[in-house]
C-alpha positions in Angstrom: 19.4 -19.2 36.5 16.7 -17.1 34.8 17.7 -18.2 31.3 17.7 -21.8 32.5 14.2 -21.6 33.9 13.1 -19.9 30.6 14.3 -23.0 28.8 12.4 -25.2 31.2 9.2 -23.2 30.7 9.3 -23.3 26.9 10.3 -27.0 26.5 8.8 -29.0 29.3 5.6 -29.9 27.5 7.4 -30.8 24.3 9.9 -33.0 26.1 7.2 -34.9 27.8 5.6 -35.6 24.3 9.0 -36.6 22.9 10.5 -38.6 25.8 12.3 -41.7 24.6 10.4 -45.0 25.1 11.8 -48.3 24.8 11.7 -44.4 22.2 27.0 -61.9 24.2 29.8 -60.0 25.9 33.0 -58.5 24.6 36.2 -56.9 25.7 38.4 -57.7 28.7 36.7 -56.6 31.9 40.2 -56.1 33.5 41.5 -53.7 30.9 40.9 -50.1 30.0 37.6 -48.4 30.6 35.7 -51.6 31.2 37.0 -52.4 34.6 36.1 -51.2 38.1 39.1 -52.8 39.8 41.7 -51.4 37.4 40.6 -47.8 37.7 39.0 -47.8 41.1 39.4 -44.7 43.3 41.7 -45.1 46.3 40.2 -47.4 48.9 40.2 -44.6 51.4 37.8 -42.7 49.1 35.3 -45.5 48.9 33.1 -46.1 51.9 31.8 -49.6 52.2 28.3 -49.7 53.6 27.3 -46.5 51.7 24.0 -46.6 49.9 23.8 -45.0 46.4 20.4 -44.2 45.1 19.7 -44.9 41.5 16.7 -43.9 39.4 16.0 -46.0 36.3 13.0 -46.0 33.9 10.9 -49.1 33.2 13.5 -50.9 31.2 12.2 -54.3 30.1 9.5 -56.5 31.6 11.0 -56.7 35.1 13.0 -53.5 35.6 13.4 -53.6 39.4 14.3 -57.3 39.6 16.6 -57.2 36.6 18.6 -54.2 37.8 18.9 -55.5 41.4 20.2 -58.8 40.1 22.7 -57.1 37.8 24.0 -55.1 40.8 24.6 -58.0 43.2 28.2 -58.5 42.1 28.9 -54.8 42.5 27.7 -54.7 46.1 29.6 -57.9 46.8 32.8 -56.5 45.4 32.7 -52.9 46.8 30.4 -53.1 49.8 28.4 -50.3 48.3 24.6 -50.8 48.4 22.3 -49.5 45.7 18.8 -48.4 46.3 17.0 -48.8 42.9 13.8 -46.9 42.2 11.9 -47.3 38.9 10.5 -44.0 37.7 7.9 -44.1 35.0 8.6 -42.4 31.7 5.5 -40.4 32.1 6.8 -38.6 35.2 10.5 -38.9 35.0 11.0 -35.5 33.3 9.4 -33.6 36.1 11.1 -35.7 38.8 14.6 -35.3 37.4 14.0 -31.6 36.7 12.8 -31.0 40.2 15.6 -33.0 41.8 18.2 -31.0 39.8 16.7 -27.7 40.8 16.1 -28.5 44.4 19.2 -30.5 45.1 17.1 -33.2 46.6 17.2 -36.4 44.5 19.2 -39.6 43.9 22.9 -39.9 43.3 22.5 -41.2 39.7 19.7 -41.2 37.2 19.0 -42.7 33.8 18.1 -40.2 31.1 17.0 -40.6 27.5 19.8 -39.5 25.2 18.0 -36.6 23.7 17.1 -35.3 27.2 20.6 -34.9 28.4 21.1 -31.4 27.1 17.9 -30.2 28.7 18.8 -31.6 32.1 22.4 -30.4 31.9 21.3 -26.9 31.1 19.3 -26.8 34.4 22.4 -27.0 36.4 22.5 -29.6 39.2 24.5 -32.2 37.4 28.1 -33.2 37.7 30.6 -32.5 34.9 32.3 -35.9 34.5 35.1 -34.8 32.3 37.8 -35.6 34.9 36.5 -39.1 35.4 35.5 -40.4 32.0 39.0 -41.7 31.1 38.3 -44.4 33.6 35.8 -45.9 31.1 37.8 -45.2 28.0 36.7 -41.7 27.3 35.4 -40.5 23.9 37.5 -43.1 22.0 35.5 -46.0 23.5 32.3 -44.9 21.9 30.9 -44.4 18.4 30.7 -40.7 17.5 26.9 -40.5 17.6 26.8 -42.2 20.9 29.4 -39.9 22.5 27.6 -36.8 21.2 24.7 -37.6 23.5 26.9 -36.7 26.5 27.7 -33.2 25.3 25.8 -29.9 25.4 26.3 -27.0 23.0 27.7 -24.0 24.8 28.7 -25.9 27.9 32.2 -27.4 28.2 32.0 -30.7 29.9 30.8 -34.3 29.7 27.4 -34.5 31.4 26.5 -38.1 31.1 27.9 -41.6 30.5 26.4 -43.7 27.7 24.6 -46.8 29.1 22.7 -48.6 26.3 22.1 -47.8 22.7 19.7 -48.4 19.8 19.8 -47.4 16.2 17.1 -47.5 13.6 17.6 -50.2 10.9 15.6 -51.6 8.0 13.6 -54.7 8.9 12.4 -56.9 6.0 10.9 -60.3 5.2 13.5 -62.6 3.6 10.8 -64.8 2.1 9.0 -61.8 0.5 12.1 -60.5 -1.0 12.8 -63.9 -2.5 9.3 -64.1 -4.0 9.9 -60.6 -5.4 13.1 -61.7 -7.1 15.2 -59.3 -5.0 18.7 -60.0 -3.8 18.7 -59.1 -0.1 22.4 -58.4 -0.2 21.8 -55.3 -2.3 18.1 -54.6 -1.6 18.7 -51.7 0.7 22.1 -50.4 -0.3 20.9 -47.0 -1.7 17.8 -44.9 -2.0 17.4 -46.3 -5.6 17.6 -49.9 -4.6 15.4 -49.3 -1.6 12.7 -47.9 -3.8 13.2 -50.6 -6.4 12.8 -53.3 -3.8 9.5 -51.9 -2.6 8.3 -51.6 -6.2 9.3 -55.3 -6.8 7.3 -56.4 -3.8 4.3 -54.4 -4.9 4.4 -55.8 -8.4 5.2 -59.5 -7.5 3.9 -60.4 -4.0 0.2 -59.9 -3.5 -1.4 -59.9 -0.1 1.3 -57.9 1.7 2.1 -54.1 1.7 5.7 -53.2 0.7 6.4 -50.7 3.4 4.9 -49.1 6.5 5.7 -46.0 8.5 3.9 -44.5 11.4 2.5 -40.9 11.2 2.0 -38.1 13.6 0.8 -40.3 16.4 4.3 -41.7 16.7 6.4 -39.9 19.3 9.5 -41.0 17.3 8.4 -40.0 13.8 11.3 -37.6 13.5 13.7 -40.6 14.0 12.2 -42.2 10.9 12.4 -39.1 8.6 15.6 -37.4 9.6 18.0 -40.1 8.3 16.8 -39.2 4.8 17.4 -35.5 5.5 20.9 -36.2 6.7 21.6 -38.5 3.7 20.6 -35.7 1.3 23.1 -33.3 3.0 20.5 -31.6 5.1 20.5 -30.9 8.9 18.0 -30.1 11.6 19.7 -26.8 12.6 22.4 -24.5 11.3 26.1 -25.1 12.3 25.8 -22.6 15.1 22.4 -24.1 16.2 20.8 -20.7 16.0 18.4 -21.3 13.1 16.4 -24.1 11.7 17.5 -25.5 8.3 14.7 -28.0 8.0 13.4 -26.1 4.9 16.7 -26.2 3.0 16.8 -27.7 -0.5 18.6 -30.7 0.9 16.1 -31.3 3.7 13.2 -30.9 1.1 14.9 -33.6 -1.0 15.2 -36.0 1.8 11.6 -35.5 3.1 10.2 -35.7 -0.4 12.0 -39.0 -1.1 10.4 -40.5 2.1 6.9 -39.0 1.5 7.0 -40.2 -2.2 6.9 -43.7 -0.9 3.5 -43.0 0.4 2.3 -40.9 -2.6 3.4 -43.6 -5.1 1.7 -46.5 -3.3 4.8 -48.1 -2.0 3.9 -47.4 1.6 0.6 -48.4 3.1 -1.3 -45.2 3.9 -3.3 -46.9 6.7 -0.1 -47.2 8.8 0.0 -43.4 9.1 -2.9 -43.7 11.6 -0.8 -45.9 13.9 2.1 -45.2 16.3 5.4 -46.9 16.1 4.5 -49.9 18.2 1.4 -50.5 16.2 3.3 -50.4 12.9 5.9 -52.8 14.4 3.0 -55.2 15.2 1.8 -54.9 11.7 5.2 -56.2 10.5 5.1 -59.0 13.0 1.6 -59.8 11.9 2.5 -60.2 8.3 0.8 -57.1 7.0 3.9 -55.2 5.8 7.1 -56.5 4.3 9.5 -53.7 5.3 9.6 -51.2 8.1 12.2 -49.2 10.2 12.7 -50.3 13.8 15.2 -50.7 16.6 17.1 -53.8 18.0 14.3 -54.6 20.4 12.4 -56.2 17.5 15.2 -58.9 17.2 15.0 -59.6 20.9 11.3 -60.4 20.6 11.6 -63.0 17.9 12.3 -65.9 20.3 9.8 -64.7 22.9 6.8 -67.1 22.7 4.8 -64.7 24.8 4.9 -62.1 22.0 1.9 -63.3 20.2 2.0 -60.5 17.6 4.3 -62.6 15.4 2.8 -64.9 12.8 5.0 -67.9 12.0 6.1 -66.7 8.5 7.2 -63.4 9.8 9.0 -64.8 12.9 11.0 -67.2 10.7 12.0 -64.8 8.0 13.3 -61.6 9.6 16.2 -59.8 7.9 17.9 -56.6 9.0 19.9 -54.1 6.9 21.6 -50.8 7.7 19.8 -47.7 6.4 20.3 -47.0 2.6 22.8 -44.5 1.3 21.5 -41.2 -0.2 22.4 -39.5 -3.4 25.8 -38.4 -2.1 26.7 -41.8 -0.9 26.1 -41.0 2.8 24.1 -43.4 4.9 22.9 -42.2 8.3 20.5 -43.3 11.0 19.2 -42.1 14.3 21.1 -43.4 17.3 19.5 -43.2 20.7 19.1 -45.1 24.0 19.8 -44.0 27.5 22.7 -42.4 29.4 23.5 -42.1 33.1 23.9 -38.7 34.9 25.3 -37.9 38.4 23.6 -35.2 40.5 25.8 -32.5 41.7 24.1 -32.6 45.0 25.1 -36.3 45.6 26.9 -36.7 48.9 28.3 -40.0 47.6 30.0 -39.0 44.4 33.0 -41.4 44.6 30.6 -44.3 45.3 28.2 -43.1 42.6 31.1 -43.0 40.1 32.0 -46.6 41.1 28.5 -47.6 40.2 28.6 -45.8 36.9 32.0 -47.5 36.1 30.5 -50.9 37.0 27.6 -50.3 34.7 30.1 -49.3 31.9 31.9 -52.7 32.1 31.7 -54.6 28.8 30.0 -57.7 30.1 27.7 -55.8 32.5 26.5 -53.6 29.6 26.1 -56.5 27.3 24.1 -58.6 29.6 21.8 -55.8 30.7 21.3 -54.4 27.2 20.4 -57.9 25.9 17.6 -58.1 28.4 16.1 -55.0 27.0 16.6 -55.7 23.3 19.2 -53.0 23.1 22.9 -52.8 22.5 25.7 -51.9 24.9 26.9 -48.4 24.5 30.7 -49.0 24.2 32.0 -49.9 20.8 34.0 -53.0 21.7 31.1 -54.9 23.3 28.8 -53.6 20.6 31.0 -55.2 17.9 31.3 -58.5 19.9 27.6 -58.6 20.5 26.9 -58.1 16.8 29.4 -60.7 15.6 28.4 -63.4 18.1 24.6 -63.2 17.5 24.4 -63.5 13.7 24.0 -61.3 10.6 20.9 -59.4 11.8 22.7 -58.2 15.0 25.8 -57.4 12.9 23.6 -55.1 10.7 22.4 -53.3 13.8 26.0 -52.8 14.9 26.8 -51.3 11.5 23.8 -49.0 11.8 25.1 -47.7 15.2 28.4 -46.8 13.6 26.6 -44.7 11.0 24.4 -43.2 13.7 23.8 -39.5 14.3 21.8 -37.8 17.0 20.3 -34.3 17.1 21.9 -31.1 17.9 22.7 -31.3 21.7 20.8 -28.2 22.8 18.4 -27.8 25.7 15.6 -26.7 23.4 15.7 -29.8 21.1 12.6 -31.4 22.6 10.4 -28.4 21.6 12.0 -28.2 18.2 11.6 -31.9 17.6 7.9 -31.7 18.5 7.4 -28.9 16.0 9.1 -31.0 13.3 7.0 -34.1 14.2 3.7 -32.3 13.5 4.9 -31.0 10.2 6.4 -34.3 9.0 3.0 -35.9 9.9 1.2 -33.3 7.9 3.4 -34.0 4.9 2.8 -37.7 5.0 -0.9 -37.2 5.3 -0.8 -34.9 2.3 1.2 -37.6 0.4 -1.6 -40.0 1.2 -4.2 -37.6 -0.2 -5.4 -36.3 3.2 -5.2 -32.5 2.9 -2.8 -30.2 1.3 -1.5 -30.3 -2.3 1.3 -32.7 -2.7 4.2 -32.3 -3.4 3.8 -28.5 -2.9 3.0 -29.3 0.7 6.5 -30.4 1.5 8.1 -27.0 1.1 5.1 -25.3 2.7 5.1 -27.5 5.7 8.9 -27.4 6.2 8.8 -23.6 5.9 6.3 -23.5 8.7 8.4 -26.0 10.7 11.4 -23.8 10.3 9.4 -20.7 11.4 8.1 -22.5 14.5 11.6 -23.8 15.4 13.2 -20.3 14.9 10.6 -18.9 17.3 11.4 -21.5 19.9 15.1 -21.0 19.6 14.8 -17.2 19.8 12.5 -17.3 22.9 14.5 -19.8 24.8 17.9 -18.4 24.1 17.1 -14.7 24.3 
């Protein structure tokens, strides 16, 4: 346990800073992994009247009411009651950690996908390997989604994917038309992405081509890392022992992204904002292109979202992330998973709940409330196909999604990278440092910080 507590001590603050914030139906609910009835444990193993305690985070505008409504059919069918508690993102890391260590907590908890390795390394969570075939196993999920259930160095499956998001390109259809750009090819590659922004700058006055948040955004790394991956770079070495964020490939990817700022294709004022504020700049008609998640689509028809101006609301387009110089096109895929506490006295009933929440229709209906996507591939595809081209683009993005190395220390490493990426973007905007020399310098420092964290938490 001493090495586990060392990991906790080194990463708790960074994980708090980097906690995920939010960050149609498909399939046959009576087949395969999407059914509770088809794969249910023996009736003698299920105790009607049992109460399973579930922790969720503030998902959507009415998290308690929405979750309780979603669970009514489950209780009616199984006789299992569910006590839902909403735990704020600001305290959930401490509460889940304390529950795992003390053995005093709920039966099931929601966890951000990048948090799963940290929690699993604490001990106190159930390995679900012998159960996950009930929900289709690895084959029912996209590679990047399933990776969020794994932990380097620990055999087992430590979570079940619940709902998913992936970063995509959001753009104004009317602005591209004024710029003379074909939206079908506007974001196919790095070259066409850059050419599209240049065409907007040259031909459409009154709107900035592109906006990205800076170091104030908890999710800045999600915006930058796809370009590192596209260039053939990675966040860590294959054995996860050393940082590779200062490799030539990583430098190429970060430089491409920062050049958009340096060359006047990205509005430098957006660097002073966080991700939500930049999103609202897109909604407000200030920028023509930005990178966001599916929750933006869900807000288009919400009249209470007054950040939208009419021209932006009517002309939203979505494209998967552009392909890099090697033809690879990646994006960050995240969302939330479900984890079962080892201390649960109701593990069969808790698994029945997790199976229910893994049903295609249940996942689809709940994810759509949040502006997310279901985690399973079949309902993802159906949800994309039945809701139009923009949703289909998000589905395509999820299939090209990657997540970060599933190590307990990732939260601390990500926080180090975030600060250095922010410094590089500031330098590209003329605020300190000598650009482009600052790219290599800052990434060297990022690698040094990450290596120190990896050495201290794994030694």
